C-alpha angles and dihedrals in degrees: 000000000000104000091200088062096047126093139174120232123186129191118201134180100277120114112265107081092152089063092055095046094048092046091052090050092051095046092052091046088054088058096251123149103234125205102202121201118189125189122213090247090052090060089056091050092048090053092047100044103029105021087238113138110195120198115239095239115088095228094048091045090052092051091051092050094047089053093045096047097030088226137151108283092201093065097048120083115180112198128204115246090248099034095134091172091063114115090241090068094063131066090216094060111019122112113257093233129061135173127193104202118195097017121192121215087241089060090046090055094047093048093045090055098041095242097156092185093144137022094267092055092043093049091051090048090052094051091049095048091047090051093244129145118279122182123188116196097199119199117192138107132232103018116223121220088257092054091050092047091052092048091047090052092052093045089056088054091056099263115142113232111204111176113206092254111137121199127233104210090100088062099239116214098190145018087260089061090055091048091050090052092060094041090050091053090050092050090048090055091048091052093243119142114246138176098187096105128013115244116251113283098007096093091047095058119098 
């Protein structure tokens, strides 16, 4: 596997399942191998926000996602939440880029304090210690002082904090347009080409 074309994506229990699903779809379309980590709470959110009920087993969850997204099964690797033998758990094998989208403030706190109690937290810890790129798409409002302190701590460590706060200057006509705005910003930060949303100024030029 080409490590430069591999990436880790984690879904946690914050609201914002459509962001995570669309991002997964775009990463696979860009020919990335995606290691997908799904928390138990994320499964509840997916069922609530997207009417998508994922089985708890990694293989069954993968099959459901491949059918739902009509994507390439070969590029999608769904890991169990305690699959400590997964490449994402080791600094010698983990992809250098990871996104947690959506990211709960509980996950922010656990990552900020190096808890590593599950594979999502461990994978984030690995990317940080290996000086990779970690993006957290945090979804909560309002932020408490504790939330802000944890995000500030991670930002000082080089983690990119990207609250799920879509803009409106592209004149969105649907919820999908708002989702694409955030996903486009994530892809921009990852250095992945995207055509979901024009960059500021480019669509105004004659």
